[in-house]
LOBA-264429 format. One record per residue (C-alpha): x, y, z. Coordinates in steps of 0.25 Angstrom, whole numbers. Example, Ala and Ser with C-alpha at 12.3 -4.5 7.8 and 13.67 -1.06 7.14 Angstrom:
% residues 2
X->49 | Y->-18 | Z->31
X->55 | Y->-4 | Z->29
% end
This chain:
% residues 697
X->-18 | Y->466 | Z->696
X->-23 | Y->472 | Z->684
X->-32 | Y->465 | Z->673
X->-24 | Y->459 | Z->661
X->-27 | Y->467 | Z->648
X->-27 | Y->460 | Z->635
X->-23 | Y->473 | Z->626
X->-24 | Y->465 | Z->614
X->-39 | Y->463 | Z->617
X->-42 | Y->476 | Z->620
X->-33 | Y->484 | Z->611
X->-43 | Y->491 | Z->600
X->-55 | Y->485 | Z->607
X->-61 | Y->497 | Z->606
X->-57 | Y->501 | Z->591
X->-63 | Y->497 | Z->578
X->-50 | Y->493 | Z->572
X->-46 | Y->485 | Z->561
X->-47 | Y->472 | Z->569
X->-63 | Y->475 | Z->573
X->-65 | Y->480 | Z->559
X->-60 | Y->467 | Z->553
X->-70 | Y->460 | Z->563
X->-82 | Y->468 | Z->560
X->-83 | Y->474 | Z->546
X->-84 | Y->466 | Z->533
X->-72 | Y->461 | Z->526
X->-73 | Y->470 | Z->514
X->-76 | Y->483 | Z->523
X->-65 | Y->480 | Z->532
X->-56 | Y->478 | Z->520
X->-60 | Y->492 | Z->514
X->-58 | Y->499 | Z->527
X->-46 | Y->494 | Z->530
X->-41 | Y->499 | Z->517
X->-45 | Y->513 | Z->520
X->-39 | Y->512 | Z->535
X->-25 | Y->506 | Z->530
X->-23 | Y->510 | Z->516
X->-29 | Y->523 | Z->516
X->-40 | Y->520 | Z->505
X->-53 | Y->528 | Z->504
X->-64 | Y->523 | Z->514
X->-74 | Y->514 | Z->507
X->-87 | Y->522 | Z->512
X->-96 | Y->509 | Z->509
X->-89 | Y->501 | Z->521
X->-94 | Y->514 | Z->530
X->-108 | Y->506 | Z->534
X->-101 | Y->493 | Z->538
X->-89 | Y->499 | Z->545
X->-99 | Y->508 | Z->553
X->-109 | Y->497 | Z->558
X->-96 | Y->488 | Z->562
X->-90 | Y->500 | Z->569
X->-104 | Y->503 | Z->576
X->-107 | Y->489 | Z->580
X->-92 | Y->487 | Z->585
X->-95 | Y->501 | Z->593
X->-108 | Y->496 | Z->599
X->-102 | Y->483 | Z->604
X->-92 | Y->493 | Z->611
X->-102 | Y->501 | Z->618
X->-102 | Y->512 | Z->608
X->-116 | Y->519 | Z->607
X->-110 | Y->532 | Z->600
X->-99 | Y->534 | Z->589
X->-91 | Y->547 | Z->586
X->-83 | Y->552 | Z->575
X->-70 | Y->555 | Z->582
X->-61 | Y->566 | Z->574
X->-50 | Y->576 | Z->579
X->-54 | Y->590 | Z->576
X->-44 | Y->601 | Z->577
X->-45 | Y->603 | Z->593
X->-35 | Y->592 | Z->595
X->-43 | Y->582 | Z->602
X->-54 | Y->573 | Z->595
X->-69 | Y->575 | Z->594
X->-80 | Y->567 | Z->595
X->-95 | Y->567 | Z->593
X->-104 | Y->556 | Z->598
X->-117 | Y->550 | Z->591
X->-125 | Y->536 | Z->595
X->-126 | Y->525 | Z->587
X->-141 | Y->525 | Z->589
X->-151 | Y->527 | Z->580
X->-166 | Y->527 | Z->583
X->-175 | Y->517 | Z->576
X->-189 | Y->523 | Z->579
X->-195 | Y->515 | Z->589
X->-188 | Y->520 | Z->601
X->-175 | Y->512 | Z->600
X->-162 | Y->515 | Z->593
X->-151 | Y->506 | Z->585
X->-137 | Y->508 | Z->584
X->-133 | Y->513 | Z->570
X->-119 | Y->518 | Z->564
X->-118 | Y->522 | Z->549
X->-107 | Y->522 | Z->539
X->-111 | Y->537 | Z->537
X->-109 | Y->539 | Z->552
X->-96 | Y->532 | Z->552
X->-91 | Y->540 | Z->540
X->-95 | Y->553 | Z->543
X->-98 | Y->562 | Z->555
X->-102 | Y->577 | Z->558
X->-96 | Y->586 | Z->567
X->-97 | Y->601 | Z->570
X->-85 | Y->608 | Z->563
X->-87 | Y->621 | Z->568
X->-85 | Y->617 | Z->583
X->-69 | Y->612 | Z->581
X->-57 | Y->619 | Z->576
X->-57 | Y->622 | Z->562
X->-48 | Y->634 | Z->559
X->-59 | Y->641 | Z->551
X->-63 | Y->629 | Z->543
X->-76 | Y->628 | Z->550
X->-84 | Y->640 | Z->555
X->-93 | Y->640 | Z->567
X->-105 | Y->639 | Z->557
X->-99 | Y->628 | Z->549
X->-102 | Y->616 | Z->558
X->-101 | Y->603 | Z->549
X->-89 | Y->594 | Z->550
X->-88 | Y->580 | Z->546
X->-80 | Y->567 | Z->554
X->-76 | Y->557 | Z->544
X->-72 | Y->542 | Z->549
X->-57 | Y->539 | Z->548
X->-57 | Y->524 | Z->545
X->-42 | Y->524 | Z->548
X->-44 | Y->526 | Z->562
X->-51 | Y->515 | Z->571
X->-65 | Y->518 | Z->577
X->-66 | Y->516 | Z->592
X->-76 | Y->514 | Z->604
X->-73 | Y->523 | Z->616
X->-83 | Y->527 | Z->626
X->-95 | Y->520 | Z->619
X->-93 | Y->527 | Z->607
X->-87 | Y->523 | Z->593
X->-76 | Y->533 | Z->589
X->-73 | Y->535 | Z->575
X->-62 | Y->542 | Z->571
X->-65 | Y->553 | Z->560
X->-60 | Y->564 | Z->552
X->-66 | Y->578 | Z->554
X->-69 | Y->588 | Z->542
X->-77 | Y->600 | Z->539
X->-88 | Y->601 | Z->530
X->-80 | Y->608 | Z->520
X->-69 | Y->596 | Z->521
X->-58 | Y->602 | Z->529
X->-51 | Y->594 | Z->539
X->-55 | Y->599 | Z->554
X->-48 | Y->588 | Z->561
X->-33 | Y->581 | Z->563
X->-38 | Y->568 | Z->557
X->-41 | Y->572 | Z->542
X->-27 | Y->579 | Z->540
X->-20 | Y->568 | Z->547
X->-26 | Y->558 | Z->537
X->-23 | Y->566 | Z->526
X->-8 | Y->567 | Z->529
X->-8 | Y->551 | Z->531
X->-12 | Y->550 | Z->516
X->-3 | Y->561 | Z->511
X->10 | Y->554 | Z->518
X->5 | Y->540 | Z->513
X->3 | Y->545 | Z->499
X->18 | Y->551 | Z->499
X->24 | Y->539 | Z->506
X->18 | Y->530 | Z->498
X->24 | Y->537 | Z->485
X->39 | Y->536 | Z->492
X->36 | Y->521 | Z->495
X->31 | Y->517 | Z->481
X->46 | Y->524 | Z->477
X->52 | Y->513 | Z->485
X->44 | Y->502 | Z->478
X->34 | Y->500 | Z->490
X->21 | Y->497 | Z->482
X->14 | Y->490 | Z->493
X->12 | Y->501 | Z->505
X->-1 | Y->507 | Z->501
X->-1 | Y->518 | Z->513
X->9 | Y->525 | Z->521
X->4 | Y->528 | Z->535
X->9 | Y->539 | Z->545
X->11 | Y->532 | Z->558
X->10 | Y->538 | Z->573
X->13 | Y->534 | Z->587
X->9 | Y->547 | Z->596
X->16 | Y->545 | Z->610
X->7 | Y->552 | Z->620
X->13 | Y->561 | Z->632
X->3 | Y->565 | Z->644
X->2 | Y->569 | Z->657
X->-5 | Y->563 | Z->668
X->-9 | Y->571 | Z->681
X->-18 | Y->570 | Z->692
X->-33 | Y->574 | Z->689
X->-33 | Y->582 | Z->702
X->-22 | Y->590 | Z->700
X->-26 | Y->593 | Z->685
X->-39 | Y->599 | Z->690
X->-33 | Y->608 | Z->698
X->-26 | Y->615 | Z->687
X->-35 | Y->624 | Z->677
X->-23 | Y->625 | Z->668
X->-22 | Y->609 | Z->666
X->-36 | Y->608 | Z->663
X->-39 | Y->619 | Z->655
X->-25 | Y->619 | Z->647
X->-18 | Y->606 | Z->648
X->-6 | Y->612 | Z->654
X->-2 | Y->619 | Z->666
X->-1 | Y->636 | Z->665
X->7 | Y->636 | Z->677
X->15 | Y->626 | Z->685
X->29 | Y->627 | Z->693
X->38 | Y->615 | Z->690
X->37 | Y->604 | Z->702
X->49 | Y->601 | Z->710
X->50 | Y->588 | Z->702
X->47 | Y->587 | Z->687
X->53 | Y->577 | Z->677
X->69 | Y->581 | Z->680
X->71 | Y->567 | Z->686
X->66 | Y->560 | Z->672
X->59 | Y->548 | Z->681
X->46 | Y->550 | Z->676
X->49 | Y->546 | Z->661
X->46 | Y->531 | Z->658
X->44 | Y->530 | Z->674
X->36 | Y->521 | Z->680
X->22 | Y->524 | Z->678
X->12 | Y->528 | Z->690
X->1 | Y->518 | Z->693
X->-9 | Y->529 | Z->690
X->-3 | Y->533 | Z->677
X->-2 | Y->518 | Z->673
X->-16 | Y->515 | Z->677
X->-19 | Y->527 | Z->667
X->-10 | Y->521 | Z->656
X->-16 | Y->508 | Z->657
X->-30 | Y->515 | Z->656
X->-26 | Y->521 | Z->644
X->-19 | Y->510 | Z->636
X->-32 | Y->501 | Z->638
X->-41 | Y->513 | Z->633
X->-31 | Y->516 | Z->622
X->-29 | Y->500 | Z->617
X->-45 | Y->498 | Z->617
X->-45 | Y->510 | Z->607
X->-35 | Y->503 | Z->599
X->-24 | Y->514 | Z->603
X->-11 | Y->506 | Z->604
X->-5 | Y->513 | Z->616
X->8 | Y->507 | Z->619
X->18 | Y->515 | Z->628
X->15 | Y->523 | Z->641
X->25 | Y->529 | Z->651
X->29 | Y->541 | Z->659
X->35 | Y->553 | Z->652
X->46 | Y->563 | Z->655
X->37 | Y->572 | Z->665
X->30 | Y->569 | Z->677
X->16 | Y->564 | Z->675
X->18 | Y->563 | Z->659
X->15 | Y->550 | Z->652
X->15 | Y->544 | Z->637
X->8 | Y->534 | Z->630
X->11 | Y->530 | Z->615
X->3 | Y->521 | Z->605
X->8 | Y->513 | Z->593
X->9 | Y->519 | Z->580
X->-3 | Y->521 | Z->571
X->-6 | Y->528 | Z->559
X->-5 | Y->544 | Z->561
X->-21 | Y->545 | Z->560
X->-23 | Y->533 | Z->569
X->-12 | Y->538 | Z->580
X->-19 | Y->551 | Z->580
X->-32 | Y->546 | Z->583
X->-25 | Y->537 | Z->593
X->-19 | Y->547 | Z->600
X->-31 | Y->557 | Z->602
X->-38 | Y->545 | Z->608
X->-28 | Y->542 | Z->616
X->-26 | Y->557 | Z->622
X->-40 | Y->556 | Z->624
X->-39 | Y->543 | Z->632
X->-27 | Y->548 | Z->639
X->-36 | Y->561 | Z->645
X->-48 | Y->553 | Z->649
X->-42 | Y->541 | Z->655
X->-34 | Y->550 | Z->664
X->-46 | Y->556 | Z->670
X->-50 | Y->542 | Z->673
X->-37 | Y->540 | Z->681
X->-39 | Y->553 | Z->689
X->-28 | Y->560 | Z->680
X->-28 | Y->569 | Z->669
X->-20 | Y->567 | Z->656
X->-13 | Y->580 | Z->650
X->-10 | Y->581 | Z->635
X->-4 | Y->595 | Z->634
X->9 | Y->596 | Z->629
X->16 | Y->603 | Z->641
X->5 | Y->602 | Z->654
X->17 | Y->606 | Z->663
X->28 | Y->616 | Z->661
X->42 | Y->612 | Z->665
X->39 | Y->597 | Z->662
X->39 | Y->588 | Z->649
X->27 | Y->590 | Z->641
X->20 | Y->580 | Z->633
X->21 | Y->577 | Z->618
X->15 | Y->566 | Z->608
X->27 | Y->561 | Z->600
X->22 | Y->557 | Z->586
X->29 | Y->545 | Z->580
X->27 | Y->546 | Z->566
X->30 | Y->536 | Z->554
X->26 | Y->530 | Z->541
X->22 | Y->517 | Z->539
X->16 | Y->510 | Z->527
X->2 | Y->501 | Z->527
X->11 | Y->488 | Z->525
X->19 | Y->492 | Z->538
X->32 | Y->499 | Z->533
X->38 | Y->509 | Z->542
X->43 | Y->520 | Z->533
X->52 | Y->526 | Z->543
X->59 | Y->514 | Z->547
X->74 | Y->516 | Z->544
X->77 | Y->501 | Z->543
X->90 | Y->496 | Z->546
X->98 | Y->505 | Z->537
X->92 | Y->518 | Z->535
X->101 | Y->523 | Z->524
X->97 | Y->512 | Z->515
X->82 | Y->513 | Z->518
X->79 | Y->524 | Z->508
X->64 | Y->523 | Z->511
X->65 | Y->526 | Z->525
X->76 | Y->538 | Z->521
X->64 | Y->543 | Z->511
X->54 | Y->544 | Z->520
X->63 | Y->550 | Z->531
X->69 | Y->561 | Z->522
X->54 | Y->565 | Z->519
X->52 | Y->566 | Z->533
X->64 | Y->575 | Z->537
X->61 | Y->583 | Z->525
X->46 | Y->584 | Z->530
X->50 | Y->589 | Z->544
X->61 | Y->599 | Z->539
X->51 | Y->606 | Z->529
X->39 | Y->606 | Z->538
X->44 | Y->607 | Z->552
X->34 | Y->619 | Z->554
X->22 | Y->610 | Z->552
X->28 | Y->599 | Z->562
X->28 | Y->609 | Z->571
X->15 | Y->615 | Z->571
X->9 | Y->601 | Z->570
X->13 | Y->601 | Z->585
X->11 | Y->615 | Z->589
X->1 | Y->619 | Z->600
X->1 | Y->627 | Z->613
X->4 | Y->615 | Z->622
X->15 | Y->610 | Z->613
X->22 | Y->624 | Z->612
X->26 | Y->621 | Z->628
X->32 | Y->607 | Z->625
X->40 | Y->609 | Z->611
X->53 | Y->612 | Z->613
X->53 | Y->612 | Z->630
X->64 | Y->601 | Z->630
X->54 | Y->590 | Z->631
X->49 | Y->590 | Z->617
X->54 | Y->593 | Z->603
X->58 | Y->607 | Z->601
X->49 | Y->615 | Z->591
X->59 | Y->613 | Z->580
X->56 | Y->602 | Z->572
X->68 | Y->592 | Z->568
X->70 | Y->578 | Z->564
X->77 | Y->568 | Z->572
X->83 | Y->557 | Z->564
X->93 | Y->551 | Z->573
X->109 | Y->547 | Z->573
X->105 | Y->535 | Z->562
X->96 | Y->543 | Z->552
X->104 | Y->555 | Z->553
X->116 | Y->548 | Z->548
X->108 | Y->542 | Z->537
X->104 | Y->557 | Z->534
X->118 | Y->561 | Z->533
X->122 | Y->549 | Z->526
X->111 | Y->551 | Z->515
X->116 | Y->566 | Z->513
X->131 | Y->563 | Z->513
X->131 | Y->549 | Z->507
X->137 | Y->542 | Z->519
X->134 | Y->529 | Z->527
X->126 | Y->526 | Z->540
X->130 | Y->517 | Z->551
X->121 | Y->508 | Z->557
X->115 | Y->513 | Z->570
X->107 | Y->499 | Z->572
X->117 | Y->495 | Z->584
X->114 | Y->485 | Z->595
X->110 | Y->494 | Z->607
X->119 | Y->487 | Z->618
X->118 | Y->492 | Z->632
X->130 | Y->484 | Z->637
X->123 | Y->474 | Z->646
X->122 | Y->460 | Z->642
X->109 | Y->457 | Z->647
X->103 | Y->468 | Z->640
X->97 | Y->466 | Z->625
X->104 | Y->473 | Z->613
X->95 | Y->480 | Z->603
X->96 | Y->487 | Z->590
X->97 | Y->504 | Z->592
X->87 | Y->512 | Z->586
X->91 | Y->520 | Z->573
X->89 | Y->533 | Z->581
X->89 | Y->538 | Z->595
X->78 | Y->547 | Z->600
X->78 | Y->562 | Z->601
X->66 | Y->567 | Z->609
X->70 | Y->581 | Z->606
X->67 | Y->579 | Z->592
X->53 | Y->583 | Z->586
X->54 | Y->574 | Z->575
X->62 | Y->562 | Z->578
X->64 | Y->548 | Z->570
X->64 | Y->537 | Z->580
X->67 | Y->525 | Z->572
X->55 | Y->523 | Z->563
X->47 | Y->535 | Z->565
X->47 | Y->550 | Z->567
X->42 | Y->556 | Z->582
X->37 | Y->570 | Z->581
X->38 | Y->574 | Z->596
X->32 | Y->586 | Z->594
X->18 | Y->583 | Z->596
X->11 | Y->588 | Z->608
X->3 | Y->578 | Z->617
X->-10 | Y->584 | Z->616
X->-8 | Y->585 | Z->600
X->-16 | Y->577 | Z->589
X->-5 | Y->570 | Z->583
X->-13 | Y->572 | Z->569
X->-7 | Y->585 | Z->566
X->8 | Y->582 | Z->568
X->6 | Y->570 | Z->559
X->-2 | Y->577 | Z->549
X->11 | Y->586 | Z->548
X->21 | Y->574 | Z->547
X->12 | Y->567 | Z->537
X->10 | Y->579 | Z->528
X->25 | Y->584 | Z->528
X->31 | Y->570 | Z->526
X->21 | Y->568 | Z->514
X->27 | Y->580 | Z->508
X->41 | Y->575 | Z->509
X->37 | Y->561 | Z->504
X->30 | Y->568 | Z->492
X->41 | Y->575 | Z->489
X->49 | Y->564 | Z->488
X->40 | Y->556 | Z->480
X->39 | Y->566 | Z->469
X->54 | Y->568 | Z->467
X->56 | Y->551 | Z->469
X->46 | Y->548 | Z->459
X->51 | Y->557 | Z->448
X->65 | Y->552 | Z->450
X->72 | Y->543 | Z->438
X->80 | Y->535 | Z->449
X->72 | Y->533 | Z->463
X->85 | Y->529 | Z->472
X->94 | Y->541 | Z->467
X->83 | Y->552 | Z->469
X->78 | Y->546 | Z->482
X->94 | Y->547 | Z->488
X->95 | Y->561 | Z->482
X->81 | Y->565 | Z->488
X->85 | Y->559 | Z->501
X->99 | Y->565 | Z->502
X->93 | Y->578 | Z->497
X->81 | Y->578 | Z->508
X->91 | Y->575 | Z->519
X->100 | Y->587 | Z->516
X->89 | Y->596 | Z->514
X->82 | Y->593 | Z->527
X->93 | Y->589 | Z->536
X->90 | Y->602 | Z->545
X->78 | Y->594 | Z->551
X->85 | Y->583 | Z->557
X->91 | Y->586 | Z->571
X->96 | Y->574 | Z->579
X->99 | Y->582 | Z->592
X->94 | Y->588 | Z->604
X->81 | Y->596 | Z->601
X->81 | Y->602 | Z->614
X->95 | Y->609 | Z->614
X->93 | Y->624 | Z->612
X->104 | Y->624 | Z->600
X->95 | Y->616 | Z->592
X->86 | Y->627 | Z->591
X->97 | Y->636 | Z->585
X->101 | Y->623 | Z->577
X->87 | Y->623 | Z->571
X->86 | Y->637 | Z->568
X->100 | Y->636 | Z->560
X->92 | Y->624 | Z->552
X->81 | Y->633 | Z->548
X->71 | Y->624 | Z->557
X->60 | Y->632 | Z->563
X->57 | Y->633 | Z->578
X->43 | Y->635 | Z->579
X->43 | Y->636 | Z->595
X->28 | Y->639 | Z->597
X->14 | Y->634 | Z->591
X->11 | Y->647 | Z->586
X->25 | Y->648 | Z->578
X->22 | Y->634 | Z->571
X->7 | Y->633 | Z->568
X->5 | Y->644 | Z->558
X->16 | Y->636 | Z->549
X->4 | Y->626 | Z->546
X->-1 | Y->637 | Z->536
X->15 | Y->640 | Z->529
X->13 | Y->638 | Z->514
X->21 | Y->625 | Z->514
X->13 | Y->620 | Z->524
X->0 | Y->622 | Z->516
X->6 | Y->617 | Z->504
X->11 | Y->604 | Z->511
X->-4 | Y->601 | Z->517
X->-12 | Y->604 | Z->505
X->-4 | Y->597 | Z->496
X->-5 | Y->584 | Z->504
X->-19 | Y->587 | Z->507
X->-18 | Y->585 | Z->522
X->-23 | Y->600 | Z->525
X->-30 | Y->611 | Z->516
X->-26 | Y->624 | Z->517
X->-37 | Y->628 | Z->524
X->-36 | Y->616 | Z->534
X->-21 | Y->622 | Z->536
X->-25 | Y->635 | Z->539
X->-37 | Y->630 | Z->549
X->-27 | Y->622 | Z->556
X->-18 | Y->632 | Z->558
X->-28 | Y->640 | Z->564
X->-33 | Y->629 | Z->574
X->-18 | Y->626 | Z->578
X->-17 | Y->642 | Z->582
X->-30 | Y->642 | Z->588
X->-27 | Y->630 | Z->597
X->-14 | Y->637 | Z->601
X->-19 | Y->650 | Z->606
X->-33 | Y->644 | Z->612
X->-24 | Y->634 | Z->620
X->-15 | Y->646 | Z->626
X->-29 | Y->654 | Z->627
X->-34 | Y->643 | Z->636
X->-21 | Y->643 | Z->644
X->-20 | Y->658 | Z->646
X->-34 | Y->659 | Z->651
X->-32 | Y->648 | Z->661
X->-19 | Y->655 | Z->665
X->-27 | Y->667 | Z->668
X->-38 | Y->659 | Z->676
X->-27 | Y->652 | Z->684
X->-19 | Y->664 | Z->688
X->-32 | Y->673 | Z->691
X->-38 | Y->662 | Z->699
X->-28 | Y->652 | Z->704
X->-15 | Y->658 | Z->705
X->-17 | Y->672 | Z->709
X->-25 | Y->669 | Z->720
X->-16 | Y->657 | Z->726
X->-3 | Y->668 | Z->725
X->-12 | Y->678 | Z->733
X->-16 | Y->668 | Z->744
X->-1 | Y->665 | Z->745
X->4 | Y->679 | Z->744
X->-6 | Y->683 | Z->757
X->1 | Y->671 | Z->764
X->15 | Y->676 | Z->762
X->10 | Y->691 | Z->765
X->3 | Y->687 | Z->778
X->16 | Y->679 | Z->781
X->25 | Y->692 | Z->778
X->16 | Y->700 | Z->786
X->15 | Y->691 | Z->799
X->30 | Y->689 | Z->798
X->32 | Y->705 | Z->798
X->22 | Y->707 | Z->809
X->31 | Y->698 | Z->816
X->43 | Y->705 | Z->813
X->48 | Y->692 | Z->805
X->54 | Y->693 | Z->791
X->47 | Y->689 | Z->779
X->56 | Y->689 | Z->767
X->53 | Y->676 | Z->762
X->38 | Y->678 | Z->761
X->41 | Y->692 | Z->757
X->50 | Y->688 | Z->745
X->40 | Y->676 | Z->741
X->27 | Y->686 | Z->742
X->35 | Y->696 | Z->733
X->39 | Y->685 | Z->723
X->24 | Y->680 | Z->724
X->19 | Y->692 | Z->722
X->27 | Y->697 | Z->710
X->24 | Y->683 | Z->703
X->9 | Y->685 | Z->706
X->10 | Y->700 | Z->699
X->15 | Y->693 | Z->687
X->5 | Y->682 | Z->687
X->-7 | Y->691 | Z->688
X->-3 | Y->702 | Z->680
X->3 | Y->692 | Z->669
X->-11 | Y->685 | Z->670
X->-19 | Y->698 | Z->667
X->-10 | Y->702 | Z->655
X->-13 | Y->687 | Z->650
X->-28 | Y->688 | Z->652
X->-27 | Y->701 | Z->643
X->-19 | Y->694 | Z->633
X->-30 | Y->683 | Z->632
X->-40 | Y->694 | Z->630
X->-31 | Y->700 | Z->619
X->-31 | Y->687 | Z->612
X->-46 | Y->688 | Z->611
X->-43 | Y->700 | Z->600
X->-35 | Y->692 | Z->591
X->-41 | Y->682 | Z->580
X->-30 | Y->677 | Z->571
X->-25 | Y->663 | Z->576
X->-10 | Y->666 | Z->573
X->-11 | Y->679 | Z->581
X->-18 | Y->672 | Z->592
X->-8 | Y->661 | Z->593
X->3 | Y->670 | Z->593
X->-3 | Y->680 | Z->604
X->-6 | Y->668 | Z->612
X->9 | Y->663 | Z->611
X->16 | Y->677 | Z->612
X->7 | Y->683 | Z->622
X->-2 | Y->675 | Z->629
X->7 | Y->663 | Z->631
X->18 | Y->670 | Z->635
X->11 | Y->678 | Z->646
X->6 | Y->665 | Z->652
X->20 | Y->661 | Z->653
X->23 | Y->673 | Z->660
X->11 | Y->670 | Z->671
X->15 | Y->655 | Z->672
X->29 | Y->659 | Z->676
X->24 | Y->668 | Z->687
X->14 | Y->658 | Z->692
X->24 | Y->646 | Z->692
X->34 | Y->653 | Z->700
X->22 | Y->657 | Z->710
X->19 | Y->642 | Z->711
X->34 | Y->640 | Z->718
X->31 | Y->652 | Z->727
X->17 | Y->649 | Z->731
X->15 | Y->639 | Z->743
X->8 | Y->626 | Z->738
X->-4 | Y->627 | Z->746
X->-7 | Y->640 | Z->739
X->-5 | Y->635 | Z->725
X->-18 | Y->634 | Z->717
X->-15 | Y->622 | Z->707
X->-7 | Y->610 | Z->708
X->8 | Y->611 | Z->704
X->16 | Y->604 | Z->694
X->20 | Y->594 | Z->705
X->7 | Y->592 | Z->709
X->3 | Y->589 | Z->695
X->14 | Y->581 | Z->688
X->15 | Y->572 | Z->700
X->0 | Y->570 | Z->703
X->-2 | Y->556 | Z->697
X->3 | Y->547 | Z->709
% end
């Protein structure tokens, strides 16, 4: 019988959270720090020494010997440099010290992280700055302090800094709207996020036999297994004991760190699973998701498994996303995206809804590029994830509301009892909307779910975009309404005008249907199929104006991030291409040759005995034909990789890798995958999809 766990006791035990601060900080210090955390007020630097002392004592009691400024550079993962608390006393002993200065500011080599040209190799200085709005925590005998990361010249070199800026921008504009509705009590509006996380678990033994999984996170080759997900019996199915033990371990570790992991289940594909947390501010949610991904991969190894976070580890089965559930809440607990019992009569809700619809319609390219990566290109539009065409799903009731506003009609109530026709089962109220898993940006009752985010992505980027584009819509609304002589008349006119002008972005149908592509084109909606198509839109004139007006990015930071995104794209494919060349030369070609020899020996033997060998001859001929395609194309691929070395411009390189190198890789894969179905299993050099996807017993 397993040991009983007191979740209320262990939750947040390793986080320097509000409860711990209240106990350990002087009342006045706690009050000032809480004002910064909850109300967005400027940090009072005079409290730093007191906070640092309390944080150090608490961490040491937890077994910490070091501290680190934990930050999120443009690598997509986190970074940390550990320093010990020890300070020599002069008599051969040490004391444990940690100053307010060390809490507030750290220094890191800024030249060794992606900077998009902001920092040259010889310009090394960069700073990390304490983010008091995200709790510090203890892990592996180290005090982790969430921080922002910037260059010596002040540019943001991370994902946290612009996210915090975007949160300030949307709070400022949302408060202007609330004041127009008579709300004088709310002091801040917070973008909240719940990031669902999909992932695969496979046995470590099969992972270590696949170079492509080890080097790239996905299988570059692999024929379909006899059984995949077509029976739909893995989704929400009984969780295998080994996976269940892992999930329990994951929950416990996350709970101790204050990450409110609540949901766990099997996903659609074999070996695929999901975890989801409770909502937090966008900044805290981003920190917690990075922590969760790290913990997921670390604990999988402990259980002799490997956690795959690539968007498409296996061709032909569902890939993994990270559904970004985004909403707006006031500091006093009001969800601004709650329609209430009668959405048509809830003018405040409709104002925020109109602003979001307008924002998505005016900046679909930015939303698309916020989830653009080489990995996500395999997933978007693959009939398992939203298409690359950005649209908004509102559901029947809100669609009726929009039509009623435009045409001056009424709305019938959709809040009927849900009755299954069985007396013993309870009745309950239906939700205001159905769900549409094919929609990239769907309203789901009191929030929007951005489904395009990839499983390996840092959620900061999409939320920076959402916050900023909605802030711009709200700003335009506030500018117009504040100047209006009659607020109610002006608001009604504004809502009608907005929904009329931006109705094209609303689509409640099947996003997987090929007809939607044609319809979207008629509506003038962009279809940015690949990351290469999407990323350059970061540098559009209207994008630059948007971000600089709201002080989320400087123009230099925009150009730098565009460069980094393109670099990440072509460098990812370069690693994949090099891995493919190596596997074909050193694994697949020798294996195929061995099997060909066996077939040829059988053919010679049969013919010598006067026996027909038509089956073996046909098999050998087809295998030889495919081998030629595989090896010849592989040498062409190797040449293309070398040709790319002569290119220097990021846009040119990204396009070359997409159009030439990736296309050639697909050609090679097709040949190898067919060979897998023809070569005897004993001769095939790597675990197959059947071996991998069903490896966890």
